[in-house]
C-alpha positions in Angstrom: -23.6 3.0 -21.7 -24.4 2.0 -18.1 -25.1 -1.7 -17.6 -28.9 -1.4 -16.9 -30.1 -4.1 -14.6 -33.8 -3.7 -15.4 -35.6 -2.7 -18.6 -39.1 -2.7 -20.1 -38.4 -5.1 -22.9 -35.4 -7.3 -23.5 -35.0 -8.7 -27.0 -32.8 -11.8 -27.5 -31.1 -11.5 -30.9 -30.2 -8.5 -32.9 -30.9 -9.8 -36.4 -33.7 -9.0 -38.8 -36.5 -9.8 -36.4 -34.9 -8.3 -33.3 -33.7 -5.0 -34.9 -37.0 -4.3 -36.7 -38.9 -5.0 -33.5 -36.7 -2.6 -31.5 -37.3 0.2 -34.1 -41.0 -0.5 -34.2 -41.3 -0.5 -30.4 -39.4 2.8 -30.0 -41.4 4.4 -32.8 -44.7 3.3 -31.3 -43.8 4.3 -27.7 -40.6 6.2 -27.4 -40.5 6.0 -23.6 -40.3 2.2 -23.7 -36.8 1.0 -22.6 -35.6 -1.6 -25.0 -32.4 -3.7 -24.6 -31.2 -5.9 -27.4 -28.7 -8.7 -26.6 -26.9 -9.9 -29.7 -24.0 -12.3 -30.0 -22.5 -10.6 -33.1 -20.0 -7.8 -32.7 -19.5 -5.0 -35.2 -21.1 -4.5 -38.6 -22.5 -7.4 -40.6 -20.7 -8.3 -43.9 -22.5 -7.6 -47.2 -23.9 -10.3 -49.4 -22.3 -13.4 -47.7 -24.3 -13.2 -44.5 -27.8 -14.6 -44.2 -30.6 -15.9 -46.4 -34.1 -14.5 -46.2 -33.3 -12.0 -49.0 -36.6 -12.1 -50.9 -39.7 -10.2 -49.7 -43.3 -10.6 -50.7 -46.2 -8.0 -50.1 -46.7 -8.3 -46.3 -43.0 -8.3 -45.5 -42.2 -5.6 -48.0 -44.9 -3.4 -46.5 -43.7 -4.1 -43.0 -40.1 -3.1 -43.8 -40.9 -0.1 -46.1 -43.9 1.4 -44.3 -44.1 0.2 -40.8 -40.4 0.2 -39.9 -39.7 3.2 -42.2 -37.1 1.6 -44.5 -38.7 2.7 -47.9 -36.0 5.2 -48.8 -33.2 2.8 -47.8 -34.8 -0.1 -49.8 -35.2 1.9 -52.9 -31.7 3.4 -52.8 -29.6 0.4 -51.7 -31.6 -2.7 -52.7 -33.4 -4.0 -55.7 -37.0 -3.7 -56.6 -38.3 -7.2 -57.2 -40.2 -8.4 -60.3 -42.4 -10.8 -58.4 -41.9 -14.6 -58.1 -41.1 -16.5 -61.2 -41.2 -20.3 -61.7 -39.8 -22.6 -64.4 -41.1 -26.1 -64.7 -38.7 -28.8 -66.0 -38.5 -29.7 -69.7 -36.2 -31.7 -71.9 -33.4 -32.3 -69.3 -33.4 -28.6 -68.5 -30.9 -27.9 -71.2 -32.9 -24.9 -72.5 -34.7 -22.4 -70.3 -36.8 -21.2 -73.1 -38.5 -24.6 -73.4 -39.6 -24.6 -69.8 -43.1 -23.6 -68.8 -42.7 -20.1 -67.2 -45.1 -18.5 -64.7 -44.3 -15.0 -63.7 -45.2 -11.3 -64.3 -44.5 -9.6 -67.6 -43.8 -6.3 -65.7 -42.9 -5.2 -62.1 -46.0 -5.6 -59.9 -48.0 -2.6 -58.8 -47.1 -3.3 -55.2 -43.4 -2.9 -54.6 -41.5 -5.8 -53.2 -37.7 -6.0 -52.7 -34.6 -8.2 -52.9 -32.6 -7.3 -49.8 -28.9 -7.7 -49.0 -29.3 -8.9 -45.4 -25.9 -7.5 -44.2 -26.5 -4.1 -45.7 -30.0 -4.1 -44.5 -29.3 -5.1 -40.9 -26.4 -2.6 -40.6 -28.9 0.2 -41.5 -31.4 -1.3 -39.0 -28.7 -1.2 -36.3 -28.2 2.6 -37.0 -31.9 3.2 -36.8 -32.4 1.2 -33.6 -29.5 3.1 -31.9 -30.8 6.5 -33.2 -34.3 5.6 -31.8 -32.7 5.0 -28.3 -32.6 1.2 -28.2 -29.7 -0.2 -26.0 -27.9 -2.6 -28.3 -25.4 -4.8 -26.4 -23.3 -6.7 -28.9 -21.0 -9.6 -28.1 -23.6 -10.8 -25.6 -23.9 -14.6 -25.2 -27.1 -15.8 -23.5 -26.3 -18.3 -20.8 -29.8 -18.7 -19.2 -33.3 -17.3 -19.0 -35.8 -17.3 -16.2 -39.4 -17.0 -17.3 -41.8 -16.0 -14.5 -45.5 -16.1 -14.3 -47.9 -13.3 -13.2 -46.4 -9.8 -12.7 -42.9 -10.8 -12.0 -40.1 -9.7 -14.3 -38.2 -12.2 -16.4 -34.5 -12.4 -16.1 -31.7 -13.1 -18.6 -28.2 -14.1 -17.8 -25.5 -13.4 -20.4 -21.8 -12.9 -20.7 -20.3 -9.8 -22.4 -16.6 -8.8 -22.5 -15.7 -11.7 -20.2 -18.2 -10.7 -17.5 -21.3 -12.4 -16.3 -24.3 -10.1 -16.3 -28.1 -10.3 -15.6 -30.9 -8.1 -16.7 -34.6 -8.2 -15.7 -37.5 -7.2 -17.9 -41.3 -7.1 -17.8 -41.4 -8.3 -21.4 -39.0 -10.9 -23.0 -38.9 -11.4 -26.7 -37.0 -14.2 -28.3 -35.8 -13.1 -31.7 -32.6 -15.2 -31.6 -33.7 -17.5 -34.4 -32.8 -21.2 -34.2 -31.2 -20.8 -30.8 -34.8 -21.2 -29.5 -34.1 -20.1 -26.0 -37.7 -19.9 -24.9 -38.9 -22.9 -26.8 -36.2 -25.1 -25.3 -36.8 -23.7 -21.8 -40.5 -24.4 -21.9 -40.6 -27.5 -24.2 -42.8 -25.7 -26.8 -41.2 -27.3 -30.0 -43.6 -29.0 -32.3 -42.2 -31.3 -35.0 -43.5 -31.0 -38.5 -43.3 -33.8 -41.1 -41.8 -31.4 -43.7 -38.1 -32.5 -43.7 -36.4 -30.6 -46.4 -32.7 -29.8 -46.7 -31.0 -26.7 -48.2 -27.6 -25.5 -49.3 -26.8 -22.1 -50.7 -24.1 -19.7 -51.7 -23.6 -16.2 -53.0 -21.9 -15.5 -56.4 -20.1 -12.2 -57.0 -21.2 -10.5 -60.3 -24.7 -11.9 -60.4 -26.4 -14.0 -63.1 -28.7 -12.7 -65.8 -30.7 -15.8 -66.8 -32.1 -14.0 -69.9 -28.7 -14.5 -71.4 -29.7 -18.1 -71.7 -32.5 -17.3 -74.1 -31.4 -14.2 -76.1 -31.5 -16.3 -79.3 -35.2 -16.9 -79.0 -37.1 -13.7 -79.8 -40.5 -15.2 -78.8 -39.2 -16.0 -75.3 -37.6 -12.6 -75.0 -40.9 -10.9 -76.1 -42.8 -12.5 -73.2 -41.6 -9.7 -71.0 -42.8 -6.1 -71.5 -39.1 -5.1 -71.8 -35.9 -7.0 -71.9 -33.7 -7.5 -68.8 -36.3 -7.7 -66.1 -36.5 -11.5 -65.5 -33.4 -11.4 -63.4 -35.1 -9.1 -60.9 -37.6 -11.8 -60.0 -37.1 -14.4 -57.3 -36.5 -17.1 -59.9 -37.4 -20.7 -59.1 -35.9 -23.5 -61.2 -38.1 -26.5 -60.4 -37.9 -30.3 -60.8 -39.1 -33.4 -59.1 -38.3 -33.1 -55.4 -36.4 -29.8 -55.6 -36.3 -26.1 -56.4 -33.4 -23.7 -56.9 -33.6 -20.1 -56.0 -31.9 -17.3 -57.9 -32.1 -13.9 -56.0 -30.1 -10.9 -57.2 -28.7 -8.5 -54.5 -28.0 -4.8 -54.7 -24.4 -5.5 -53.7 -23.7 -7.1 -57.2 -24.1 -10.6 -55.9 -26.7 -13.3 -56.5 -27.9 -15.7 -53.9 -28.2 -19.3 -55.2 -29.9 -22.0 -53.1 -31.0 -25.6 -53.5 -33.9 -26.9 -51.4 -34.4 -30.7 -51.8 -36.6 -33.5 -50.5 -34.3 -36.2 -49.1 -36.7 -38.9 -50.3 -35.7 -38.0 -53.9 -32.4 -36.0 -53.5 -30.5 -37.2 -50.4 -28.8 -34.6 -48.2 -25.4 -36.0 -48.9 -25.8 -35.0 -52.5 -25.9 -31.3 -51.7 -24.0 -31.1 -48.4 -20.8 -29.5 -49.8 -20.2 -27.0 -52.5 -18.5 -29.6 -54.7 -21.6 -31.9 -54.2 -23.9 -29.0 -55.2 -21.8 -28.5 -58.3 -22.3 -32.2 -59.2 -26.0 -32.0 -58.4 -26.5 -28.9 -60.6 -24.8 -30.7 -63.5 -27.3 -33.5 -63.2 -30.4 -31.4 -62.6 -29.8 -27.8 -63.7 -27.1 -28.0 -66.4 -27.5 -24.4 -67.6 -27.0 -23.0 -64.1 -24.2 -25.5 -63.5 -22.3 -24.3 -66.6 -22.3 -20.7 -65.2 -21.3 -21.8 -61.6 -18.5 -24.1 -62.8 -17.0 -21.3 -64.8 -17.0 -18.9 -61.9 -15.9 -20.8 -58.8 -13.6 -18.0 -58.0 -16.6 -15.7 -57.5 -18.2 -17.9 -54.8 -18.4 -15.7 -51.7 -19.7 -18.3 -49.2 -21.4 -21.7 -48.8 -23.9 -22.8 -46.1 -25.9 -26.0 -45.7 -28.9 -26.7 -43.4 -30.6 -30.0 -42.7 -34.3 -30.5 -42.0 -35.0 -26.8 -41.7 -38.7 -26.7 -40.9 -40.2 -26.7 -37.3 -43.3 -25.5 -35.4 -44.2 -24.3 -32.0 -47.1 -24.7 -29.5 -47.4 -20.9 -28.8 -45.9 -17.6 -29.9 -47.5 -15.0 -27.6 -47.9 -15.7 -23.9 -50.1 -14.0 -21.3 -46.9 -14.2 -19.1 -45.4 -11.6 -21.4 -42.9 -13.6 -23.4 -43.1 -13.6 -27.2 -41.5 -15.6 -30.0 -40.8 -13.7 -33.3 -39.2 -14.8 -36.5 -37.5 -18.1 -36.5 -37.5 -18.3 -32.8 -41.1 -19.5 -33.2 -41.8 -21.5 -36.4 -40.4 -21.8 -39.9 -41.9 -23.7 -42.9 -39.9 -23.2 -46.0 -38.3 -20.4 -48.1 -40.6 -21.3 -51.0 -42.9 -18.3 -51.6 -40.6 -16.2 -49.3 -42.9 -16.1 -46.3 -40.2 -15.4 -43.6 -40.5 -11.6 -43.6 -44.3 -11.7 -43.6 -44.2 -13.8 -40.4 -41.7 -11.4 -38.9 -44.0 -8.5 -39.7 -47.0 -10.2 -38.2 -45.2 -11.2 -35.0 -43.4 -7.9 -34.4 -46.5 -5.9 -35.0 -48.6 -7.9 -32.6 -45.8 -7.7 -30.0 -45.5 -3.9 -30.4 -49.3 -3.6 -30.0 -49.5 -5.8 -26.9 -46.5 -4.2 -25.2 -47.8 -0.7 -25.8 -51.3 -1.6 -24.5 -49.9 -3.4 -21.5 -47.9 -0.3 -20.5 -51.0 1.8 -21.0 -52.7 -0.4 -18.4 -55.0 -2.3 -20.7 -56.1 -5.9 -20.2 -54.6 -7.6 -23.3 -55.6 -11.2 -22.5 -58.4 -11.6 -25.0 -56.5 -9.8 -27.8 -53.3 -11.8 -27.1 -55.1 -15.2 -27.4 -56.9 -14.1 -30.6 -53.6 -13.2 -32.3 -51.8 -16.2 -31.0 -54.4 -18.5 -32.5 -54.3 -16.5 -35.8 -50.5 -16.6 -36.0 -50.5 -20.4 -35.5 -53.3 -20.9 -38.0 -51.4 -18.7 -40.5 -48.3 -20.8 -40.1 -50.3 -23.9 -40.8 -51.6 -22.2 -43.9 -48.0 -21.4 -45.0 -46.8 -24.9 -44.2 -49.6 -26.6 -46.1 -48.5 -25.1 -49.4 -45.1 -26.9 -49.2 -45.7 -29.9 -47.0 -45.4 -33.1 -49.0 -45.6 -31.2 -52.3 -41.9 -31.4 -53.4 -42.6 -34.7 -55.2 -45.0 -32.7 -57.5 -42.6 -29.8 -58.1 -41.6 -31.3 -61.5 -45.1 -32.2 -62.6 -46.6 -29.3 -64.6 -50.1 -30.8 -64.8 -50.3 -30.3 -61.0 -47.9 -27.4 -60.4 -49.3 -24.9 -62.9 -52.7 -24.8 -61.2 -51.1 -25.1 -57.8 -48.7 -22.2 -58.3 -51.6 -20.1 -59.5 -53.9 -21.0 -56.6 -51.1 -20.3 -54.2 -50.3 -17.0 -55.9 -53.9 -15.8 -55.4 -54.0 -16.8 -51.8 -50.6 -15.2 -51.2 -52.2 -11.8 -51.9 -55.5 -12.0 -50.1 -56.7 -12.8 -46.6 -54.3 -12.0 -43.8 -51.8 -10.5 -46.3 -54.4 -8.0 -47.6 -55.4 -7.0 -44.0 -51.8 -6.4 -43.2 -50.9 -4.4 -46.3 -54.1 -2.3 -45.8 -53.1 -1.6 -42.1 -56.1 -3.3 -40.6 -54.2 -6.2 -39.1 -53.9 -4.7 -35.6 -57.5 -3.4 -35.7 -58.9 -6.0 -33.3 -62.5 -5.2 -34.0 -62.1 -5.4 -37.8 -60.1 -8.6 -37.6 -62.7 -10.3 -35.4 -65.3 -9.1 -38.0 -63.5 -10.8 -40.9 -62.0 -13.8 -39.0 -64.8 -16.1 -40.4 -63.8 -15.3 -44.0 -60.1 -15.8 -43.2 -61.0 -19.2 -41.8 -62.9 -20.0 -45.0 -59.8 -19.3 -47.0 -57.7 -21.4 -44.7 -60.2 -24.3 -44.9 -60.4 -24.1 -48.7 -56.7 -24.2 -48.9 -56.4 -27.3 -46.7 -58.8 -29.1 -49.0 -57.2 -28.1 -52.2 -53.6 -28.8 -51.1 -54.6 -32.4 -50.4 -56.1 -32.5 -53.9 -52.8 -31.4 -55.4 -51.0 -34.1 -53.4 -53.4 -36.8 -54.5 -53.5 -35.5 -58.1 -49.7 -35.9 -58.4 -50.3 -39.6 -57.7 -52.9 -39.9 -60.4 -51.4 -37.9 -63.2 -47.7 -37.4 -64.0 -46.7 -35.4 -67.0 -43.2 -35.1 -68.6 -42.7 -32.6 -71.4 -40.0 -31.5 -73.8 -41.3 -28.0 -73.7 -44.5 -25.9 -74.2 -45.7 -24.3 -77.4 -46.0 -20.8 -75.8 -46.1 -18.7 -72.7 -48.5 -19.4 -69.8 -51.0 -16.6 -68.9 -52.6 -16.7 -65.4 -56.3 -16.6 -64.9 -57.9 -13.2 -64.3 -58.7 -14.1 -60.7 -54.9 -14.5 -60.1 -54.1 -11.1 -61.6 -56.9 -9.4 -59.7 -55.6 -10.6 -56.4 -52.4 -8.6 -57.0 -54.3 -5.5 -57.9 -56.2 -5.4 -54.6 -53.0 -4.6 -52.8 -52.8 -1.0 -54.1 -56.5 -0.1 -53.7 -57.7 2.1 -50.8 -60.6 0.6 -48.9 -63.0 1.7 -46.2 -63.5 -0.9 -43.5 -66.8 -2.0 -45.2 -65.2 -2.1 -48.6 -62.2 -4.2 -47.3 -64.6 -6.6 -45.6 -66.6 -6.9 -48.8 -63.3 -7.5 -50.8 -62.4 -10.3 -48.5 -65.8 -11.9 -48.9 -65.4 -11.6 -52.7 -62.0 -13.3 -52.5 -63.6 -16.2 -50.6 -66.2 -16.5 -53.3 -63.6 -16.6 -56.1 -61.5 -19.1 -54.1 -64.6 -21.3 -53.7 -65.1 -21.2 -57.5 -61.4 -21.9 -58.3 -61.4 -24.8 -55.8 -64.4 -26.4 -57.6 -62.7 -25.9 -61.0 -59.5 -27.5 -59.8 -61.5 -30.4 -58.3 -63.2 -31.2 -61.6 -60.0 -31.0 -63.6 -58.1 -33.2 -61.2 -61.0 -35.7 -60.9 -60.8 -36.6 -64.6 -58.2 -39.2 -63.7 -60.5 -40.9 -61.2 -62.4 -44.1 -62.0 -65.5 -42.4 -60.7 -65.8 -38.9 -62.0 -68.2 -36.2 -60.6 -70.9 -34.8 -62.9 -70.0 -31.2 -63.7 -73.7 -30.3 -63.8 -74.2 -31.4 -60.2 -73.4 -28.7 -57.7 -70.6 -29.6 -55.2 -69.5 -28.1 -51.9 -66.0 -26.6 -52.3 -65.4 -27.2 -48.6 -65.8 -31.0 -49.1 -63.9 -31.6 -52.3 -61.3 -34.4 -52.5 -60.0 -37.0 -54.9 -61.2 -39.8 -52.6 -64.7 -40.8 -53.8 -65.3 -43.1 -50.9 -65.4 -39.9 -48.7 -67.7 -37.8 -50.8 -70.9 -38.7 -49.1 -69.6 -38.6 -45.6 -67.7 -35.3 -46.2 -70.8 -33.7 -47.6 -69.6 -33.1 -51.2 -73.2 -32.7 -52.4 -74.6 -30.8 -49.4 -73.8 -27.6 -47.6 -74.5 -23.9 -47.7 -72.2 -23.3 -50.7 -72.9 -25.5 -53.8 -71.5 -24.8 -57.3 -71.6 -26.5 -60.7 -68.5 -26.3 -62.8 -70.2 -23.8 -65.1 -71.1 -21.6 -62.1 -67.5 -21.9 -60.8 -66.0 -20.9 -64.2 -68.4 -17.9 -64.4 -67.5 -16.6 -60.9 -63.7 -17.1 -61.3 -63.8 -15.4 -64.7 -61.4 -17.7 -66.6 -60.4 -20.5 -64.3 -59.7 -22.6 -67.5 -56.5 -20.6 -67.6 -55.3 -22.4 -64.5 -54.5 -25.6 -66.4 -51.5 -26.4 -68.5 -53.3 -28.7 -71.0 -53.1 -26.4 -74.0 -49.3 -25.9 -73.6 -48.4 -29.6 -73.4 -47.7 -30.3 -77.0 -45.7 -33.5 -77.1 -46.5 -34.4 -73.5 -45.7 -38.0 -72.5 
């Protein structure tokens, strides 16, 4: 292919974000010239390649429907049985004694576990077939970002030659290289300083084999053998371990740990991870220790979270994927954020080339993206100390599960995310969900300081509240605009009620407890009684008693772990 000196869009990075964006841009506007500059040469290896293998609804919808990967996903990857969480119990010697939160059957909305190498190789083919110009072996040496109508320029080396390309739009999809952020000084530090190490194991792991002798535990699922298809989380104080099966007959195993409790040096090498697993997750350690010859790779990453001041610029540069911001792999939000960023980029680029003024739309989506990132970050920031405390984590995991399936996620899955008029119409309800979440996440942090529970194991399975299950069901309902707006308002009402229920349960450990018969404002709840009056706990447009909250949420009592904690100490 001729070395093109100018193009419409230049994408830095040919990984998951860059390749999906190229396909989306070409599908939306085939005449758009798209050049991808990627440092890798040739095909990606299967299994031992990159993390980011677990998808949740928005990301799964983006890959399957928006990008057009549904057939490939269903043929070459694994359908996912949701997110599954195991709280610690009795030294973690017996998985069947650990409180389990997860679906009994595959969710109605299809999500996937993806082998990143296999997936990106198919994306490469699709991008090339769509007419994108993929230049592999391209090492970026400099970028010049210009204001106004001037083209941006990118300098790079390829095949030993120095080259330059100019483009009206520049998209940084090169992950942690952060070309644009470093150039413009846009990095924003976050206080979430978690470390991770991970590896892939050939042959997979079926964790149900750890519990086949317990018929009650096996009977929790609607059919045997489906737990392993979840993104499984083994949790304890200051850490979680992921277990993600891959279609290439590997399993991805990762440890994310808070250095205040589990120092980075303790998980920095594979041998250290083995020692760490023996101390914290002995059942998994026994499997790994017996199969060290099956380990395909090992990677470690320190302090992986970061933010940014902006993702979309009126000067026509964009940050997508990890080139912008990254919070944590917990709840698997990475592909969701790629879907949001790529979709907005495609929409703005197409409208710009059609001669539209995109300024107002761009600023709206830039603010929404940054607010959504704050929402994602708030669910993990300073929560790792509570990860082994079931009194806090059972309601927290359920609250998070509901909010992970409503709000922005629901608008995206229902293909309204790029409908600017509709999004402006429901932005107030989205903000209410964000604000409620900010309040309740601080309650969970404070609650962990007030009440710590250690257990040898529960008496039976945990069943989520009806409101949690309902949030999953909305993803497969067809809505008119009015119906979807009404559903979002209903979700706000349920979230308000759940917030009040959580507040009253957590406040039992306070010296000064609120009267359940006195209505409270869910947007002012906290476990800091000195702030109740100034924050407006007993005033506001929305006021709910505990009884009203339980009626609205239809079973919020099911959020709490109390009935399961036989023998709690």
